[in-house]
N, C-alpha and C positions, 0 to 999 in steps of 0.2 A: 885870583879875583881882584879887580881894582876897587878900592874903597870909594871911588867917585865915578859912579856909573850913571849914564843918562837915563831919563825916564823910559821904562820899558813898556811894552804892550802886552798886558796880561788879559785873558778873557775876563769880561766884567762879572763873571760868576765865580771868581776866585776871591776868597776872603781869608785873612789871617786873624785868628781868635787867640787872645792872650788870657791866661789864667795866672794871676799874680801869686807871689809868695806870701808867707805870713807877714803881718804888719804892713802890707803894701796895698795901696788902692789903685784903681784903674787910672787915676790921674798921673801916676808915675810913668805911664807909657805915652803921655801926650806928645812930648817932643819926638820920641821914636816913631810914633804913628804919623806925625807930620812928615818925617823923613821918608817913611814908606809911601805916603800919599804922593810925594814928589817923584817917586819912582813908578807911580801908577799902580800901587798895591793898596787895595782896600783892607781895612782892619777894624777890629773891635776889641776892647778890653773890658773885662767884667770886674765886679767886686764880689768877694766871698762873704757870705753871711756870717761866718765865724770870726771875721776880722772886725773887732770893735763891737760885737754883739752885747746887748744888755737886755736881760740878764745873760751871763756867759754860758749859754746852754747849746749853742750851735756847734756842729762838728762836720766831719768829712761827708756824711750822708746828706746833710743839708746843702753843703757847698756843691756836691756833685749833682744833686737833683736840680739845683738852681742853674748850673752851667748846662746841664742836659737840655733844659727848656730852650735855651738860646741855640744850642747846636741843632736841635731838632727843627726849630723854626728856620734856621739858615739852610739846612739840608732840604727841607720841604720846599724852599724857594729855588732849589736847584743849584745851590752854592757848593763849590768845591772848597773844603775847609782845611787850612793848614792850622793845626791846633798846637799852640805853644804853651807849655807849663813851666813856670819858673819856681824852683825850690819846692815848697809845699804844694804849689800848683801842679807839680808832677803827679801827686797822688790824686788830685781832683780830676785831671784830664783822663787818667786811667779809669777811675770809677765812673765817669760821665759818658765815656765814648763807646762802651760795649754795644756792638750791633749797628753802629752808625758809620762804619767804614764805607767808602765809595763803592768798592767791589761788592760788599755784602748787600748794600741797598740796591745796586744794579741787578743782582741776581733775583731780588724780590720785586723787580719791576719799578723801583723807585729811583728818582733822579737825585743828584747831590749826595754829599757825604764827606767824610774826613779822608783826605788824601795822605796825610802823614801826621803822626804824633811826634812832637818835638819836645824833648826834655832838655831844658836850658839850666845847667847846674841844678838839676831837679831830682826828686826822689822817684826811683823806679822800685816799687815795693811789691813783692810777690803776694799772691792771695793768702790771706790769713795773718799777715804781719801788719804792724803799725809803725808809726814814726818813732815812738819811744823805743820800740824794739830795734829799730835801725841804729839807734844810739846805744846799743847794748843795755837797754833798760834804764839809762840815765840821760836826761836831757843835757844839752851843753851848758856849761857854767854861766854863759851869758844869757841863757833863757831863765828868767826869773819867774818862778811859779808861786802864785799867791792864791790859794784856794783853787777856783776854776778859771783863774786868769793866768795867762802866760805873757809876760812883758819882755821886751828886749832891753838888756842892760844899756842905759844911755851912755855909760862911760866907755863902752867898747865900740870901736870903729870897725865895722865889718866890710865897709866899702871905701877903703882909703884911696883908691884910684879914681873915684868919682869926683869931678870938679866941685869946688866949694860952693859955687853959686847954685849948682844943681842940688846939692845936699840941703842948702838953705831953703829952697823951694819945697823940697820933700818934707822937711821938718815942720813946715808951716801948716801942713795938714796931715799929721801922722795918724795911723791907726794904733791907738795906745796899747791894745792887747789883741791876742787871739785866744779863743776858748781852748781850754785844756783838752776838751773832747776831740779836737782836731788831731791831737797827737796820740790819742788813745784808740780812736776808731780804727778798725782793721780793714785792710784792702780786700775788696770782694771780686775784682776783675783783673784780667791780664790781657787787655785788648791788643797788645803788640803781637799776639799770635796770628791775628787776622788783619791788622792794619799796619802798613809800613811805618817805620820809626826812625828817628834820628836823635843824636845826643850832642849837645854843645858842652864840652868840658872847659871849665874855667881853671886854668893852671895856677893862678895866684889867689884862689878862693880861700878866705879865712873862715867863712861860715860853714861850708861843706867841702872839706878837704878833697883835692883832686883824686887821691887814692881811693876814697869812698865812692866818688863819682865813677871812676874806672871799674870798681867792683860791681856797681849796679848795672853798668852797660852789659855785662855778661848775661843778664836776664832777658835782654831784648833779642829779637830774631833778625839777624843780618841788618843791623842798623847802619845808617850813614853816621859817621863820627867826625866831628869838627873840634878843633882845639883853638882856644884863644888865650893869649897871655893877659888874662883879665881877672879881676876880683869877682865877687859873687853876682854882680849885676852888669853883665856886658852890654845890655841895651842902653845903659847909662854911661859906662866908662869907655866902651868901644862901639859906639852906635853904627858907624859906617861899616865896620867889619861884620857886625852882627846882622845888619841889613843885607849885606852881600849874601850871607848864609840863607837868610829868609827868602831872598829873591831867587836863589838857586833852587831851593826846595819848592818854591811855588811853580816852577816850570815843569 
């Protein structure tokens, strides 16, 4: 795939929906979404309720119900949805998408739905497990737990391959914490059994080691697997190559 592709022609009923990771806001996708728009790809990025919530009482259930409202609205409009979850967002897309697959909705006489679940350096968590369990019961040392708040250690650079000016813009509007409940709530759905899936492995990831990413891929059913020589946020560090993957999956 060439990193510099001309604007393609996608049906106007196709949309890419992004579910960010912990401590991330929808605005972190602004530049990437502009790039997709230049390729003729419509997109939408959401904000999780658990990111920055006061009081810190929101969790996976709140985030997934929030996302599901958007997904249902897009599907009811006849949209074909490429659903991309980054990091923690992988848990959210899994919980939110059950029953919303394009094929499932078509059988029920409904138009629109999810064409693919895309896990981008993201958690694929089997039913009954939670994020804390995926870390063997202990959160990573750079995750600072203070009561019901979980903050990212500011002294640890988890995205060293992201340009400095981009980091500066992101730090100007950070999500200071995510609620601890997001790490404790258990997965309730495994939608990859009925909806096609893909995984984007980041081979230089410091936040979610590639070996763990590879182990989680085994839960998916016949996924399309892509690898990038990227840190944890390829849409920031390797936007052209990431856009190529998104473009391919939209077709």
